[in-house]
C-alpha positions as CSV (number, residue, x, y, z in Angstrom):
1,M,-11.0,-28.9,-10.1
2,T,-12.3,-25.9,-8.0
3,D,-13.0,-27.4,-4.2
4,L,-15.1,-24.4,-3.0
5,D,-17.4,-22.3,-5.6
6,L,-19.3,-19.3,-4.5
7,I,-21.2,-16.7,-6.0
8,A,-21.6,-13.0,-4.7
9,D,-22.6,-9.5,-6.0
10,V,-19.4,-8.0,-4.9
11,L,-15.6,-9.8,-4.2
12,V,-13.6,-7.8,-1.8
13,A,-9.8,-8.7,-2.0
14,G,-7.8,-7.9,1.1
15,G,-8.7,-7.4,4.7
16,G,-7.0,-4.0,5.8
17,P,-8.9,-1.0,6.4
18,A,-9.7,-0.3,3.0
19,G,-11.0,-4.0,2.4
20,A,-13.2,-3.7,5.4
21,W,-14.6,-0.5,4.6
22,A,-15.3,-1.5,1.2
23,A,-17.1,-5.0,2.2
24,V,-19.0,-2.9,4.9
25,K,-20.2,-0.2,2.4
26,A,-20.8,-2.7,-0.4
27,A,-23.4,-4.8,2.0
28,E,-25.0,-1.6,3.1
29,S,-25.7,-0.8,-0.3
30,G,-27.5,-4.1,-0.6
31,A,-24.9,-6.3,-2.2
32,D,-24.3,-9.7,-1.1
33,V,-20.3,-9.6,-0.4
34,V,-17.4,-11.7,0.2
35,L,-14.2,-10.7,1.4
36,V,-11.2,-12.6,1.0
37,D,-7.7,-12.0,3.0
38,K,-4.2,-13.4,2.6
39,G,-4.5,-13.3,6.3
40,Y,-7.1,-12.7,9.1
41,L,-9.5,-9.8,8.6
42,G,-8.8,-7.8,11.5
43,T,-5.1,-8.6,12.3
44,S,-3.2,-8.8,9.2
45,G,-1.6,-5.8,7.3
46,A,0.3,-2.6,8.4
47,T,-2.7,-0.9,10.3
48,A,-3.4,-3.7,12.6
49,A,0.0,-3.8,13.8
50,A,0.2,-0.5,15.1
51,G,-1.4,3.0,15.8
52,T,-2.1,5.4,12.8
53,G,-3.0,9.2,12.8
54,V,-5.7,10.2,10.6
55,W,-6.3,13.0,8.4
56,Y,-9.4,14.2,10.2
57,V,-10.0,17.8,10.2
58,D,-13.1,19.8,11.0
59,P,-15.5,21.1,8.5
60,D,-13.9,24.7,9.0
61,P,-13.0,26.4,5.6
62,A,-9.7,27.8,6.9
63,S,-8.7,24.4,8.7
64,R,-9.6,22.5,5.5
65,E,-7.4,24.9,3.4
66,A,-4.5,24.9,5.7
67,A,-4.9,20.8,5.4
68,M,-5.0,20.5,1.9
69,A,-1.8,23.1,1.5
70,S,0.3,21.5,3.9
71,R,1.7,18.9,1.8
72,E,1.0,19.9,-1.9
73,A,4.9,21.2,-2.2
74,L,6.2,17.9,-0.5
75,G,4.1,15.7,-3.2
76,G,5.3,17.8,-6.2
77,Y,2.2,19.5,-7.0
78,L,0.8,16.4,-8.1
79,A,-2.3,16.3,-6.2
80,D,-5.8,17.2,-6.9
81,R,-7.8,19.6,-4.5
82,A,-11.1,18.2,-5.7
83,W,-9.9,14.5,-4.4
84,M,-8.7,16.0,-1.4
85,A,-12.0,18.0,-0.4
86,R,-13.9,14.8,-1.1
87,V,-11.6,12.6,1.2
88,L,-11.6,15.0,3.9
89,D,-15.4,15.0,4.0
90,Q,-15.5,11.2,3.8
91,T,-13.0,10.8,6.4
92,Y,-14.8,13.2,8.7
93,A,-18.1,11.2,8.1
94,N,-16.3,7.9,8.6
95,M,-14.4,8.6,11.8
96,N,-17.6,9.8,13.4
97,E,-19.2,6.4,12.2
98,L,-16.4,4.6,14.1
99,A,-17.4,6.6,17.3
100,E,-21.3,6.4,16.9
101,V,-21.7,3.0,15.1
102,S,-18.8,0.8,16.3
103,R,-18.2,2.8,19.5
104,Y,-14.5,3.2,18.9
105,P,-13.1,4.3,22.3
106,F,-11.4,7.6,21.1
107,P,-9.5,9.5,24.2
108,V,-11.1,12.4,25.6
109,G,-9.7,15.9,25.9
110,E,-9.7,18.4,28.6
111,D,-12.7,20.2,27.0
112,G,-14.5,16.8,27.3
113,G,-14.8,16.0,23.8
114,Q,-13.3,12.9,21.9
115,I,-10.2,13.5,20.1
116,R,-11.0,11.7,16.7
117,R,-7.4,12.4,15.1
118,G,-5.8,8.8,15.5
119,L,-6.6,5.0,15.9
120,Q,-5.2,2.2,17.6
121,G,-4.9,-0.2,14.8
122,P,-5.8,-3.7,16.8
123,E,-8.7,-2.0,18.3
124,Y,-9.9,-0.3,15.2
125,M,-9.5,-3.5,12.8
126,R,-10.9,-5.7,15.5
127,R,-14.4,-3.3,15.1
128,M,-14.2,-3.6,11.5
129,R,-14.4,-6.9,11.4
130,I,-17.1,-7.1,13.9
131,R,-19.1,-4.6,11.9
132,A,-18.4,-6.5,8.7
133,R,-19.6,-9.5,9.8
134,R,-22.8,-7.8,11.1
135,S,-23.5,-6.6,7.9
136,G,-23.7,-10.1,6.2
137,V,-20.2,-10.2,4.7
138,R,-18.9,-13.5,4.3
139,V,-15.3,-13.7,5.0
140,L,-12.5,-16.3,4.0
141,D,-9.5,-15.7,6.1
142,H,-6.6,-17.0,5.3
143,S,-7.3,-17.2,1.7
144,P,-5.3,-15.2,-0.6
145,V,-6.6,-14.4,-4.4
146,T,-4.2,-16.3,-6.8
147,E,-5.7,-14.5,-10.2
148,L,-8.9,-12.8,-11.4
149,L,-11.6,-14.0,-13.5
150,V,-12.6,-12.6,-16.8
151,D,-15.5,-13.0,-19.1
152,A,-15.6,-13.4,-22.6
153,D,-15.5,-9.4,-23.1
154,G,-12.7,-9.2,-20.8
155,A,-14.8,-7.7,-17.7
156,V,-13.7,-8.9,-14.4
157,A,-16.1,-11.2,-13.1
158,G,-14.4,-12.7,-9.8
159,A,-11.4,-14.3,-8.5
160,A,-9.8,-17.7,-7.6
161,G,-7.4,-18.6,-5.0
162,H,-6.3,-20.8,-2.3
163,R,-7.5,-21.7,1.2
164,R,-4.4,-22.1,3.1
165,Q,-5.8,-23.7,6.4
166,H,-7.7,-25.9,4.2
167,D,-5.3,-26.6,1.4
168,R,-8.2,-26.1,-0.8
169,S,-8.7,-24.1,-4.0
170,Y,-11.5,-21.8,-4.5
171,R,-13.4,-19.4,-6.8
172,V,-15.9,-16.6,-6.5
173,R,-17.7,-15.5,-9.3
174,A,-18.9,-12.1,-8.6
175,G,-20.6,-8.9,-10.6
176,A,-17.6,-6.7,-9.3
177,V,-14.3,-7.1,-7.7
178,V,-12.3,-4.5,-5.2
179,L,-8.7,-4.7,-5.0
180,A,-7.7,-3.8,-1.4
181,T,-5.0,-5.9,-1.2
182,G,-2.2,-3.3,-0.1
183,G,0.7,-1.9,-1.6
184,C,4.4,-3.6,-1.9
185,A,7.3,-3.7,0.7
186,F,9.2,-6.6,-1.3
187,L,9.3,-8.8,2.2
188,S,11.6,-6.4,3.8
189,K,10.4,-7.2,7.5
190,A,8.8,-4.0,7.9
191,L,6.1,-4.3,10.8
192,G,2.8,-5.9,9.3
193,C,4.0,-5.8,5.6
194,D,4.9,-9.5,4.8
195,V,1.5,-9.7,3.4
196,N,2.1,-6.7,1.1
197,T,3.7,-8.3,-2.0
198,G,2.0,-6.1,-4.5
199,D,-0.4,-9.1,-5.8
200,G,-3.3,-7.0,-6.4
201,A,-1.5,-4.7,-8.9
202,L,-0.3,-7.8,-10.9
203,F,-3.9,-9.1,-10.9
204,A,-5.1,-5.6,-12.3
205,A,-2.2,-5.7,-15.0
206,E,-3.1,-8.9,-16.1
207,T,-6.6,-7.8,-17.0
208,G,-5.4,-4.6,-18.8
209,A,-5.5,-2.1,-16.2
210,E,-2.8,0.6,-15.7
211,L,-0.6,1.9,-13.1
212,S,0.2,5.3,-12.0
213,G,2.6,7.1,-10.0
214,M,4.9,4.2,-9.7
215,E,8.3,6.2,-9.5
216,F,7.0,7.2,-6.1
217,S,7.9,3.8,-4.5
218,N,11.3,4.3,-2.6
219,A,9.8,4.7,1.0
220,Y,12.2,3.5,3.6
221,A,11.3,3.7,7.2
222,I,13.9,3.9,10.3
223,A,13.9,1.0,12.6
224,P,16.1,-0.4,15.5
225,E,18.3,-3.1,13.9
226,F,16.9,-5.6,16.4
227,T,13.0,-5.1,15.5
228,S,11.0,-4.8,12.5
229,V,8.9,-1.8,14.3
230,T,8.9,1.0,12.0
231,K,7.5,4.1,13.5
232,T,9.4,7.1,11.6
233,A,7.3,10.0,13.7
234,F,8.9,9.3,16.6
235,Y,12.3,9.8,15.3
236,S,11.7,13.4,15.1
237,Y,13.1,13.5,18.6
238,A,16.2,11.6,17.7
239,T,19.9,12.5,17.4
240,F,21.7,10.2,15.0
241,Y,25.6,9.1,15.9
242,H,28.6,7.4,13.9
243,A,29.6,4.5,15.9
244,D,32.7,6.6,17.9
245,G,29.6,8.6,19.4
246,S,29.9,11.8,17.2
247,V,26.8,13.2,15.7
248,L,25.9,12.2,12.1
249,E,25.5,15.6,10.9
250,G,22.2,16.6,8.7
251,A,20.6,13.0,9.7
252,G,16.9,13.1,10.6
253,S,13.7,11.3,10.1
254,T,12.2,13.7,7.7
255,R,14.9,15.5,5.3
256,G,17.8,14.0,6.5
257,R,16.8,10.2,5.9
258,S,19.2,10.1,2.9
259,V,22.2,11.1,5.1
260,I,21.2,7.8,7.1
261,A,21.1,5.7,3.9
262,R,24.4,6.9,2.7
263,A,26.1,6.1,5.9
264,L,24.8,2.7,6.2
265,L,26.4,2.0,2.9
266,S,29.8,2.1,5.0
267,E,29.1,2.0,8.9
268,R,26.6,1.3,11.5
269,V,24.4,4.5,12.5
270,F,23.2,4.9,16.2
271,C,20.2,6.8,17.5
272,R,19.0,8.4,20.8
273,L,15.6,9.8,21.4
274,D,17.3,12.6,23.4
275,Q,15.3,15.5,22.2
276,A,12.0,14.3,23.8
277,G,11.3,15.9,27.2
278,E,9.4,13.9,29.7
279,G,6.0,15.1,28.7
280,I,6.8,13.9,25.3
281,R,8.2,10.8,26.6
282,Q,5.2,9.6,28.4
283,A,3.1,10.5,25.5
284,M,5.0,8.4,22.9
285,R,4.8,5.1,25.2
286,L,0.7,5.7,25.6
287,A,0.4,6.5,21.9
288,Q,2.5,3.5,20.7
289,P,3.5,0.9,23.3
290,N,4.4,-1.5,20.8
291,F,7.3,0.6,19.8
292,F,8.7,0.3,23.3
293,L,8.6,-3.4,23.8
294,P,11.7,-4.3,22.1
295,F,13.9,-1.7,24.0
296,D,12.3,-3.0,27.3
297,R,12.9,-6.6,26.4
298,Q,16.4,-5.7,25.8
299,G,16.9,-3.6,28.9
300,I,17.5,-0.5,26.4
301,D,16.1,3.4,27.3
302,P,16.0,4.7,24.2
303,F,15.9,8.1,25.6
304,T,19.2,7.8,27.4
305,E,21.1,5.2,25.5
306,L,22.3,4.6,21.9
307,F,20.9,1.9,19.7
308,P,21.7,0.9,16.1
309,V,19.2,1.7,13.4
310,T,18.6,0.4,10.0
311,L,16.3,1.4,7.1
312,L,13.5,-0.8,6.1
313,A,11.9,-0.7,2.6
314,E,8.1,-0.1,2.5
315,G,7.9,0.4,-1.2
316,T,4.2,1.5,-2.1
317,V,3.1,0.8,1.4
318,R,4.2,4.5,2.1
319,G,4.8,5.2,-1.4
320,T,2.2,6.7,-3.5
321,G,2.2,4.4,-6.7
322,G,-0.6,2.1,-7.6
323,I,-3.5,1.0,-9.7
324,R,-4.5,3.9,-11.6
325,L,-8.3,5.1,-11.2
326,T,-10.3,6.4,-13.8
327,G,-12.8,8.6,-11.4
328,H,-14.1,9.2,-8.1
329,D,-15.8,6.1,-7.9
330,C,-12.3,4.3,-7.5
331,A,-13.1,2.3,-10.9
332,T,-10.1,1.1,-13.1
333,S,-10.1,1.2,-16.6
334,V,-11.3,-2.4,-16.6
335,A,-15.1,-3.0,-16.2
336,G,-15.8,-4.5,-13.2
337,L,-12.6,-3.7,-11.2
338,Y,-12.2,-1.3,-8.7
339,A,-9.2,-0.6,-6.4
340,A,-9.0,1.1,-2.7
341,G,-6.4,1.8,-0.1
342,D,-2.6,1.3,-1.1
343,A,-3.4,-0.8,-3.8
344,A,-4.7,2.0,-5.5
345,T,-2.4,5.0,-6.6
346,R,-2.7,7.6,-3.6
347,E,-1.5,10.7,-6.2
348,P,-4.9,12.3,-5.9
349,I,-4.3,13.1,-2.3
350,C,-0.5,13.1,-2.0
351,G,0.9,13.4,-5.2
352,G,4.5,12.0,-4.8
353,F,5.2,11.8,-1.2
354,T,3.5,10.4,2.0
355,G,4.6,9.2,5.3
356,G,2.7,6.9,7.5
357,G,-0.7,7.1,8.8
358,S,-2.6,10.4,8.3
359,H,-3.4,10.7,4.6
360,N,-2.8,7.1,4.0
361,A,-5.6,6.1,6.5
362,A,-7.9,8.7,5.4
363,W,-7.6,7.4,1.9
364,A,-8.0,3.8,2.9
365,M,-11.4,4.6,4.3
366,S,-12.4,7.1,1.7
367,S,-11.6,5.0,-1.1
368,G,-12.9,1.9,0.4
369,T,-16.3,3.3,1.0
370,W,-16.4,4.5,-3.0
371,A,-15.0,1.4,-4.2
372,G,-17.4,-0.6,-2.3
373,Q,-20.5,1.4,-2.9
374,A,-19.5,1.6,-6.7
375,A,-18.9,-1.8,-6.9
376,A,-22.3,-2.8,-5.5
377,L,-23.9,-0.4,-8.0
378,H,-22.1,-2.3,-10.8
379,A,-23.2,-5.5,-9.9
380,R,-26.8,-4.5,-9.4
381,A,-26.9,-3.2,-13.0
382,L,-25.5,-6.6,-14.2
383,G,-28.0,-8.6,-12.4
384,A,-28.5,-12.1,-12.9
385,R,-26.0,-12.2,-15.8
386,A,-23.1,-12.0,-13.4
387,A,-23.6,-15.5,-12.1
388,T,-24.3,-17.2,-15.3
389,R,-21.4,-15.6,-17.6
390,A,-18.6,-17.9,-18.9
391,V,-15.3,-16.9,-17.1
392,R,-11.6,-17.7,-17.2
393,G,-8.6,-17.2,-15.4
394,A,-6.4,-14.0,-16.2
395,G,-3.5,-15.0,-14.4
396,G,0.0,-15.8,-16.2
397,A,3.4,-16.2,-14.8
398,G,3.7,-18.5,-11.7
399,L,0.2,-20.1,-12.9
400,R,0.8,-21.0,-16.9
401,P,4.3,-20.7,-17.7
402,A,5.2,-19.7,-21.2
403,G,7.7,-22.6,-21.4
404,G,11.4,-22.9,-20.4
405,D,13.7,-24.1,-17.8
406,P,12.1,-24.5,-14.4
407,A,12.3,-21.6,-11.7
408,G,11.6,-21.5,-8.1
409,H,9.6,-18.8,-6.2
410,R,12.4,-18.2,-3.8
411,E,15.1,-17.4,-6.5
412,I,12.7,-15.3,-8.3
413,I,12.2,-13.2,-4.7
414,E,16.2,-13.1,-4.0
415,A,16.9,-11.7,-7.5
416,V,14.0,-9.0,-7.2
417,Q,15.3,-8.1,-3.6
418,A,18.6,-7.9,-4.7
419,E,17.5,-4.8,-7.0
420,V,15.2,-3.3,-4.8
421,L,16.1,-3.4,-1.1
422,P,19.7,-1.6,-1.0
423,Y,19.8,1.8,-0.7
424,E,22.3,2.9,-3.6
425,K,19.8,1.5,-6.0
426,N,16.3,2.4,-5.1
427,Y,16.7,5.2,-2.6
428,L,19.7,6.9,-3.6
429,R,18.7,6.8,-7.2
430,H,20.7,7.7,-10.1
431,G,20.4,6.7,-13.8
432,D,23.6,4.8,-14.1
433,R,22.2,2.4,-11.1
434,L,18.5,2.2,-12.2
435,A,19.2,1.2,-15.9
436,P,21.4,-2.1,-15.0
437,A,19.1,-2.8,-12.0
438,L,15.9,-2.8,-14.4
439,A,17.8,-4.9,-17.2
440,A,18.3,-7.6,-14.3
441,L,14.8,-7.4,-13.1
442,D,13.8,-7.8,-16.8
443,E,15.7,-11.4,-17.1
444,T,14.1,-12.1,-13.7
445,W,10.7,-11.8,-15.4
446,K,11.7,-13.8,-18.4
447,R,12.7,-16.5,-15.7
448,A,9.5,-16.6,-14.1
449,R,7.3,-16.2,-17.0
450,Q,8.9,-19.1,-18.8
451,G,9.4,-21.5,-16.0
452,L,7.8,-20.7,-12.7
453,R,5.0,-22.7,-11.8
454,A,3.5,-24.2,-8.5
455,D,0.6,-26.1,-6.9
456,G,-1.0,-26.0,-3.6
457,P,0.3,-23.8,-0.9
458,D,3.2,-22.7,-3.1
459,V,1.0,-21.1,-5.9
460,V,0.6,-18.2,-3.3
461,R,4.2,-17.9,-3.0
462,A,5.0,-18.1,-6.7
463,R,2.4,-15.8,-7.5
464,S,3.8,-13.1,-4.6
465,A,7.3,-13.3,-6.4
466,V,5.8,-12.8,-9.7
467,A,4.0,-9.6,-8.3
468,M,7.2,-8.4,-6.8
469,A,8.9,-8.8,-10.0
470,A,6.4,-7.0,-11.7
471,H,6.1,-4.1,-9.4
472,A,9.7,-3.6,-9.2
473,R,10.0,-3.2,-13.4
474,W,7.1,-0.7,-13.3
475,M,9.0,1.4,-10.5
476,Y,12.3,1.3,-12.1
477,A,11.0,2.1,-15.5
478,S,9.1,5.1,-14.3
479,A,11.8,6.0,-12.4
480,L,13.8,6.5,-15.5
481,A,11.1,8.0,-17.3
482,R,11.2,10.6,-15.1
483,T,14.5,12.6,-15.0
484,E,13.9,15.0,-12.6
485,S,13.4,15.1,-8.7
486,R,10.0,15.5,-7.6
487,G,8.1,14.3,-4.3
488,M,9.9,11.2,-2.7
489,H,11.4,10.5,-6.4
490,K,15.0,12.0,-5.9
491,R,17.7,11.3,-8.6
492,S,21.2,12.4,-8.1
493,D,21.7,12.8,-11.7
494,H,18.7,15.2,-11.9
495,P,18.5,16.9,-8.7
496,G,16.0,19.8,-9.7
497,S,12.5,19.7,-10.5
498,D,11.4,20.1,-14.3
499,P,8.2,22.4,-14.9
500,A,7.7,20.3,-18.3
501,Q,7.5,17.3,-16.1
502,H,4.7,18.4,-13.9
503,H,2.4,15.5,-14.9
504,R,1.6,12.4,-13.7
505,L,3.3,8.9,-15.6
506,I,0.9,6.1,-16.3
507,S,2.6,2.6,-16.5
508,G,1.7,-0.9,-17.3
509,G,2.4,-4.1,-19.4
510,L,4.1,-7.4,-18.2
511,D,6.1,-8.9,-20.9
512,E,6.9,-5.6,-22.2
513,V,6.8,-2.7,-19.6
514,W,5.6,1.0,-20.7
515,V,5.6,4.3,-19.3
516,L,3.7,7.3,-20.4
517,P,2.6,10.5,-19.4
518,E,-0.8,11.1,-18.4
519,T,-2.3,13.6,-21.2
520,G,-4.8,16.1,-20.1
521,W,-3.8,15.7,-16.4
522,S,-2.5,19.4,-15.7
523,L,-5.4,20.9,-17.7
524,A,-7.9,18.9,-15.6
525,V,-6.2,20.1,-12.3
526,A,-6.3,23.4,-13.6
527,S,-10.2,23.5,-14.7
């Protein structure tokens, strides 16, 4: 029996920037909104833990053109100019709203004008929480979703979950649902990413939605061995070294990260931020004080002393794959279901490559805005029927096992991590390593599907384990299907790009995973 039963026009799952914007904009559109978060709205997730740049460009045609062209090649020419232009417009508007409505304290330049190209995550998300509450959004913190609800026609009609601090189940019946649950970092310990286990993609797939761009999922960030803080941009001022103090030739934060990965397979790698001048050093400390905190605690000066580094998997948090969108309203192929932020594919604006912040931050606030507004419109069209229709849970593995030997969530997580975290499998990709890794993940999925079941607080962990297993299988199936190198997806057995594969790949399925080219995409972009 459900302990808490709520009714809303729009349910938003996720409390990062995409979820916060979706909730605010749905409420401003007249909807009664409930937001549920795995953590605490305003402090959980990757953005709240650090500062971020934002793709904020003045509405000058030349500047906008340069902004759109800047990463097209890096993304394998899979982005869409129409989506880019819309995101630039929406981001410009939302950043201005942050200044004028939320009174965000942007720094001031020498000309007296505010510099709106970046945000301090903690302050940004604190103000977004305040704005959501003032907009009338009902917030359930520490209340992760465990499955979506669907009606007799298969339309999404809400979600069920567990309230961790109350040890109670809950259900929210809603006219529409926005999934803004983030990407998947496979519990790699990257800063702010422990809540990012790919849950939304699992929920969407269980209702019949598709994924897109899942091969673009092998993002790894540089971090000191002794901390989870990932601020790869700072390493553009670094030199990397072998343990004997000699320079690791070819290593770098952008195009030389694979050199670091290969070296880490057999030795420790060291670093020093010795290319930053005094002015840059001061600016770095002001911009990202949390980056320097672990160094200061250990008495290390990263500008003059060597320190050991590693690479932490960030999967689809910084990769671009995610839930496939069917239009500019951020709808999925399932009625009543919308996706935003890292949960959704970012291919429309990034193609097959993105880094931290910038485009990601712009996509979060823009897609959140559109998804929230569209969800409110959909709920309004349903009217009173949304609250009276019969619903059922769509969840499978981890909730309703098919029957077989019992399995625990820890063994499923460890089995998934063994295939997706090692550099030689996921980052340094080759078909001879991807194929057996996928076969192992298929077996892991079978164990989870047949025997993984949990109750109470453990149901959240079980569902996250299942989500990671599903995510990994879509990733590797898509990576095997793309027999070329494009965007962040680099295959050493197919090192060049293939003009015949200039298309996006959609994927889906749970017990049986499938991958297909998105037909008509190239024609749509050309028109």
